[in-house]
C-alpha positions as CSV (number, residue, x, y, z in Angstrom):
1,M,21.0,-135.8,-81.2
2,K,18.5,-133.1,-82.3
3,I,18.4,-134.5,-85.8
4,A,17.7,-138.0,-84.5
5,L,15.0,-136.7,-82.2
6,G,13.4,-134.8,-85.1
7,V,13.5,-137.9,-87.3
8,H,11.8,-140.0,-84.6
9,R,9.0,-137.5,-84.4
10,W,8.1,-138.5,-87.9
11,R,7.8,-142.2,-87.0
12,D,4.0,-141.9,-87.4
13,W,4.5,-141.1,-91.1
14,L,7.8,-142.8,-92.1
15,P,9.4,-146.1,-91.0
16,V,12.3,-144.8,-89.1
17,P,15.2,-147.3,-88.5
18,K,16.0,-148.4,-85.0
19,K,19.4,-147.8,-83.3
20,N,20.7,-151.0,-84.9
21,G,19.7,-149.7,-88.3
22,Q,16.9,-152.2,-88.9
23,V,13.4,-151.3,-90.0
24,N,10.5,-153.4,-88.8
25,L,8.2,-152.6,-91.7
26,S,5.4,-155.0,-90.7
27,R,5.2,-153.6,-87.2
28,W,5.2,-150.0,-88.5
29,V,2.3,-150.7,-90.9
30,L,0.3,-152.7,-88.4
31,L,0.8,-150.6,-85.2
32,E,3.1,-147.5,-85.3
33,A,2.2,-145.8,-88.5
34,H,-0.4,-143.0,-88.7
35,R,-3.5,-144.5,-90.5
36,M,-3.4,-141.8,-93.1
37,A,0.2,-142.8,-93.9
38,V,-0.9,-146.4,-94.4
39,T,-3.9,-145.2,-96.5
40,G,-1.7,-143.0,-98.7
41,A,0.8,-145.9,-99.2
42,L,-2.0,-148.3,-100.2
43,L,-3.6,-145.8,-102.5
44,A,-0.2,-145.1,-104.2
45,F,0.2,-148.9,-104.6
46,V,-3.2,-149.3,-106.3
47,F,-2.6,-146.3,-108.6
48,G,0.9,-147.4,-109.4
49,G,-0.2,-150.9,-110.1
50,F,-2.8,-149.7,-112.6
51,I,-0.3,-147.4,-114.3
52,L,2.2,-150.2,-114.5
53,L,-0.3,-152.5,-116.2
54,S,-1.2,-149.7,-118.6
55,S,2.5,-149.2,-119.4
56,V,3.1,-152.9,-120.1
57,W,-0.2,-153.7,-121.8
58,T,-1.2,-150.3,-123.2
59,F,-3.2,-151.6,-126.2
60,E,-4.9,-154.4,-124.3
61,M,-5.9,-152.0,-121.5
62,Q,-7.2,-149.5,-124.0
63,V,-9.4,-152.1,-125.7
64,L,-10.7,-153.3,-122.3
65,L,-11.5,-149.8,-121.1
66,N,-13.3,-148.9,-124.3
67,E,-16.0,-151.3,-123.2
68,T,-17.7,-148.4,-121.4
69,P,-20.7,-150.4,-120.2
70,S,-18.3,-152.7,-118.2
71,V,-16.4,-149.7,-116.8
72,Q,-19.7,-148.0,-115.8
73,T,-20.9,-151.2,-114.1
74,V,-17.8,-151.5,-112.0
75,L,-18.0,-147.8,-111.0
76,N,-21.7,-148.1,-110.2
77,T,-20.9,-151.1,-108.0
78,L,-18.2,-149.1,-106.2
79,L,-20.6,-146.2,-105.8
80,S,-23.2,-148.4,-104.1
81,G,-20.6,-150.1,-102.0
82,M,-19.2,-146.7,-100.7
83,I,-22.6,-145.6,-99.6
84,L,-23.3,-148.9,-97.9
85,L,-19.9,-148.9,-96.2
86,V,-20.3,-145.5,-94.7
87,S,-23.7,-146.4,-93.4
88,I,-22.4,-149.6,-91.7
89,V,-19.3,-148.0,-90.1
90,V,-21.3,-145.0,-88.8
91,S,-23.8,-147.5,-87.3
92,I,-21.0,-149.4,-85.6
93,N,-19.7,-146.1,-84.3
94,S,-23.1,-145.3,-82.8
95,I,-23.2,-148.7,-81.1
96,V,-19.7,-148.2,-79.6
97,L,-20.5,-144.7,-78.4
98,S,-23.8,-145.8,-77.0
99,H,-21.8,-147.5,-74.2
100,D,-21.3,-144.0,-72.7
101,M,-25.1,-143.3,-72.8
102,S,-26.4,-145.3,-69.9
103,S,-28.5,-144.8,-66.7
104,V,-27.4,-142.7,-63.8
105,S,-26.9,-145.8,-61.6
106,S,-24.6,-147.4,-64.3
107,Q,-22.6,-144.2,-64.6
108,A,-22.3,-144.1,-60.8
109,D,-21.0,-147.6,-60.7
110,R,-18.4,-146.8,-63.4
111,I,-17.2,-143.7,-61.6
112,D,-17.0,-145.6,-58.3
113,G,-15.0,-148.4,-59.9
114,A,-12.7,-145.9,-61.6
115,A,-12.2,-144.1,-58.3
116,R,-11.3,-147.3,-56.5
117,F,-8.8,-148.2,-59.2
118,R,-7.3,-144.8,-59.2
119,R,-7.0,-144.9,-55.4
120,N,-5.1,-148.2,-55.6
121,L,-2.7,-146.8,-58.2
122,S,-2.1,-143.7,-56.2
123,E,-1.0,-145.8,-53.2
124,L,1.8,-147.2,-55.5
125,A,2.7,-144.0,-57.2
126,K,5.3,-141.4,-56.2
127,P,4.1,-137.8,-55.5
128,D,5.2,-136.5,-58.9
129,E,3.7,-139.4,-60.9
130,E,0.2,-139.4,-62.5
131,P,-0.6,-143.1,-63.2
132,S,-3.8,-142.2,-65.1
133,E,-1.5,-141.4,-68.0
134,P,-0.2,-144.5,-69.9
135,R,3.5,-143.6,-69.7
136,S,3.4,-143.0,-65.9
137,F,1.1,-146.1,-65.4
138,L,3.7,-148.3,-67.0
139,R,6.5,-146.8,-64.8
140,V,4.5,-147.3,-61.7
141,M,3.5,-150.9,-62.5
142,S,7.0,-151.8,-63.7
143,R,8.5,-150.6,-60.4
144,T,5.8,-152.3,-58.3
145,I,6.1,-155.6,-60.0
146,Q,9.9,-155.5,-59.8
147,E,9.9,-154.7,-56.1
148,R,7.4,-157.5,-55.3
149,A,9.3,-160.0,-57.4
150,R,12.5,-159.2,-55.6
151,R,10.7,-159.8,-52.2
152,I,9.8,-163.4,-53.2
153,D,13.4,-163.9,-54.3
154,D,14.5,-162.9,-50.8
155,D,12.6,-165.9,-49.3
156,I,14.5,-168.7,-51.2
157,A,17.0,-169.3,-48.3
158,G,14.6,-171.4,-46.4
159,M,13.2,-173.4,-49.3
160,D,14.0,-176.7,-50.8
161,P,16.9,-176.5,-53.4
162,G,14.6,-177.4,-56.3
163,L,11.8,-175.0,-55.2
164,A,14.4,-172.2,-54.5
165,E,15.8,-172.6,-58.0
166,E,12.4,-172.4,-59.5
167,V,11.4,-169.3,-57.5
168,E,14.7,-167.6,-58.3
169,E,14.3,-168.2,-62.0
170,L,10.7,-167.0,-61.9
171,A,11.6,-163.9,-60.0
172,A,14.4,-163.1,-62.4
173,S,12.1,-163.6,-65.4
174,I,9.4,-161.3,-63.9
175,T,12.0,-158.6,-63.0
176,G,13.5,-158.6,-66.4
177,A,10.1,-158.4,-68.2
178,A,9.0,-155.6,-65.8
179,D,12.2,-153.7,-66.4
180,R,11.5,-153.7,-70.1
181,L,7.9,-152.7,-69.5
182,G,9.1,-149.6,-67.6
183,A,11.7,-148.5,-70.2
184,V,9.3,-145.9,-71.7
185,E,12.0,-143.3,-72.1
186,N,13.2,-145.3,-75.2
187,T,9.7,-145.2,-76.6
188,S,9.1,-142.1,-78.7
189,G,7.6,-141.0,-82.0
190,A,4.6,-143.1,-82.7
191,Q,1.3,-141.9,-81.2
192,F,0.3,-145.1,-79.5
193,A,3.9,-146.5,-79.0
194,V,3.6,-146.5,-75.2
195,L,0.2,-148.3,-75.4
196,W,1.7,-151.0,-77.6
197,K,4.5,-151.5,-75.1
198,G,2.0,-152.2,-72.3
199,M,-0.1,-154.6,-74.5
200,E,3.0,-156.6,-75.4
201,F,3.8,-157.4,-71.8
202,Q,3.4,-161.1,-71.4
203,Y,2.2,-161.9,-67.9
204,G,-0.1,-164.9,-68.3
205,A,2.6,-167.6,-68.1
206,Q,4.3,-166.0,-65.1
207,L,1.0,-165.6,-63.3
208,E,0.2,-169.2,-63.9
209,R,3.6,-170.3,-62.5
210,L,2.9,-168.2,-59.4
211,H,-0.4,-170.0,-58.9
212,S,1.2,-173.4,-59.6
213,I,3.9,-172.9,-57.0
214,K,1.4,-171.7,-54.4
215,T,-0.8,-174.8,-54.8
216,T,1.8,-177.5,-55.2
217,H,4.3,-176.5,-52.5
218,E,4.1,-175.7,-48.8
219,L,5.1,-172.1,-48.3
220,S,5.4,-170.0,-45.2
221,S,2.7,-167.5,-44.4
222,E,5.0,-164.6,-45.1
223,T,6.1,-166.1,-48.5
224,E,2.5,-166.8,-49.4
225,E,1.6,-163.2,-48.6
226,R,4.4,-162.0,-50.9
227,F,3.1,-164.3,-53.7
228,D,-0.4,-162.9,-53.2
229,S,1.0,-159.3,-53.3
230,L,2.8,-160.0,-56.6
231,I,-0.4,-161.6,-58.1
232,E,-2.4,-158.5,-57.0
233,A,0.1,-156.3,-58.9
234,F,-0.4,-158.4,-62.0
235,K,-4.2,-158.1,-61.7
236,L,-3.9,-154.4,-61.2
237,F,-1.8,-154.1,-64.3
238,A,-4.3,-156.3,-66.3
239,V,-7.2,-154.0,-65.3
240,G,-5.3,-150.9,-66.3
241,K,-4.2,-152.4,-69.6
242,E,-7.8,-153.4,-70.5
243,Y,-9.0,-149.9,-69.6
244,F,-6.5,-148.2,-71.8
245,K,-7.3,-150.7,-74.6
246,T,-11.0,-149.8,-74.3
247,L,-10.1,-146.1,-74.5
248,Y,-8.0,-146.9,-77.6
249,Y,-10.9,-148.7,-79.4
250,T,-13.3,-145.9,-78.6
251,Q,-11.0,-143.3,-80.0
252,E,-10.0,-145.4,-83.0
253,V,-13.6,-146.1,-84.0
254,A,-14.5,-142.4,-83.7
255,R,-11.5,-141.5,-85.8
256,L,-12.4,-144.1,-88.4
257,S,-16.0,-142.8,-88.7
258,Q,-14.8,-139.2,-89.0
259,T,-12.1,-140.0,-91.6
260,L,-14.5,-142.1,-93.6
261,L,-17.1,-139.4,-93.7
262,L,-14.6,-136.8,-94.9
263,I,-13.2,-139.1,-97.6
264,A,-16.4,-140.8,-98.8
265,L,-18.2,-137.6,-99.9
266,P,-15.6,-136.4,-102.4
267,A,-15.0,-140.1,-103.5
268,I,-18.8,-140.5,-104.2
269,L,-18.9,-137.2,-106.1
270,I,-15.9,-138.0,-108.3
271,N,-17.2,-141.5,-108.9
272,A,-20.6,-140.2,-110.0
273,T,-19.1,-137.5,-112.2
274,T,-16.9,-140.0,-113.9
275,I,-19.9,-142.2,-114.7
276,L,-21.6,-139.2,-116.3
277,A,-18.5,-138.2,-118.1
278,I,-17.9,-141.6,-119.6
279,N,-21.6,-141.8,-120.6
280,A,-21.4,-138.5,-122.3
281,G,-18.0,-139.2,-123.9
282,V,-16.4,-136.2,-122.2
283,L,-12.9,-137.2,-121.1
284,P,-9.9,-135.1,-120.2
285,E,-7.2,-134.9,-122.9
286,F,-3.9,-135.3,-121.0
287,W,-1.1,-137.8,-121.3
288,F,0.8,-139.2,-118.3
289,L,4.0,-141.2,-118.9
290,N,2.9,-141.8,-122.5
291,I,-0.3,-143.5,-121.3
292,P,-3.5,-142.7,-123.1
293,P,-5.8,-140.2,-121.3
294,L,-8.6,-142.8,-120.8
295,Q,-6.4,-145.2,-118.9
296,T,-5.0,-142.5,-116.6
297,F,-8.5,-141.1,-116.0
298,V,-10.0,-144.5,-115.1
299,A,-6.9,-145.4,-112.9
300,A,-7.3,-142.2,-110.9
301,T,-11.1,-142.7,-110.6
302,F,-10.8,-146.3,-109.5
303,T,-8.1,-145.3,-106.9
304,I,-10.3,-142.6,-105.5
305,S,-13.3,-144.9,-105.5
306,L,-11.4,-147.4,-103.4
307,A,-10.3,-144.8,-100.9
308,P,-13.1,-145.5,-98.3
309,Y,-12.3,-149.2,-98.4
310,I,-8.6,-148.6,-98.0
311,V,-9.2,-146.3,-95.1
312,L,-11.3,-149.1,-93.5
313,T,-8.5,-151.6,-94.2
314,A,-5.8,-149.3,-92.6
315,Y,-7.8,-148.9,-89.4
316,M,-8.9,-152.6,-89.2
317,L,-5.4,-153.8,-89.7
318,R,-4.3,-152.1,-86.5
319,A,-7.5,-152.9,-84.5
320,A,-7.2,-156.6,-85.4
321,T,-3.5,-156.6,-84.5
322,V,-4.3,-155.1,-81.1
323,A,-7.0,-157.7,-80.5
324,R,-4.6,-160.5,-81.4
325,M,-1.8,-159.1,-79.2
326,T,-4.0,-158.6,-76.1
327,S,-5.7,-162.0,-76.5
328,S,-2.3,-163.8,-76.5
329,A,-1.1,-161.8,-73.4
330,D,-4.0,-162.7,-71.1
331,I,-4.2,-165.4,-68.4
332,F,-6.1,-167.7,-70.8
333,S,-5.2,-167.7,-74.5
334,L,-5.5,-169.7,-77.7
335,R,-2.3,-170.8,-79.3
């Protein structure tokens, strides 16, 4: 048990198999993996691909790389691109963070809204629960949605058989989905794993069916109140999900800018040094896997020069996936 728990703690860095032995590699790359793990894997793929080409076509690659003006042109282009990329990303980070720099009245409105939302959650939470934390928030909303779904299921006795069957099926569907939402004990390892679980909760179709039943059938006042209560629970969950998503984006953009600044400086220095070394004809004399020194040197330089772009790719893959997941889970979505 301890060994399994220790392995799952490394899920940010390694694609750990599930209980059934399967590994969802695409999900791990897009969501669960630490972005530095994805960056390292992509860098290793670039360097390994270059070395593989050099091993297969050693003579051809040597002839190609001996055209030093072409190599220098590519490196100069990468150098200019790195500087521009860092400037653009830092500017985007400034725009995102400027959201927190607003007037006193705007800050007061935000605090009042957050206080009202927290008060509404506290009314649903148990004394030992802290719903402002994602894991507890999912537990509270899972329990609330299940309880209110069971209440509408209790009213089917006095309904028409067709309507009763539809309501019973809808209540069972909502209860099952909410139960999976609250199973956060089985979610461990990845840093944002609990957040992904909340974002994957599909409530748009169920909310639409609730509205449809209310508008197309005559319901008793008590049943209608229970429908409204369940709809309010869905709305409360939607607000919390969007808030946590906003926090994620803010944190992710800040980490991207920080990581990019740390990686770009040595990449720029190594790129510029390589250009000067090639121009002066001063190259290291070491062989790697029987590959000429020039090819290994250029492969390493190209890989390091691409590091800022690969960092951006790793972060944007997850950000784009989160945007796609959340857009398909809302009340209105494009198919």
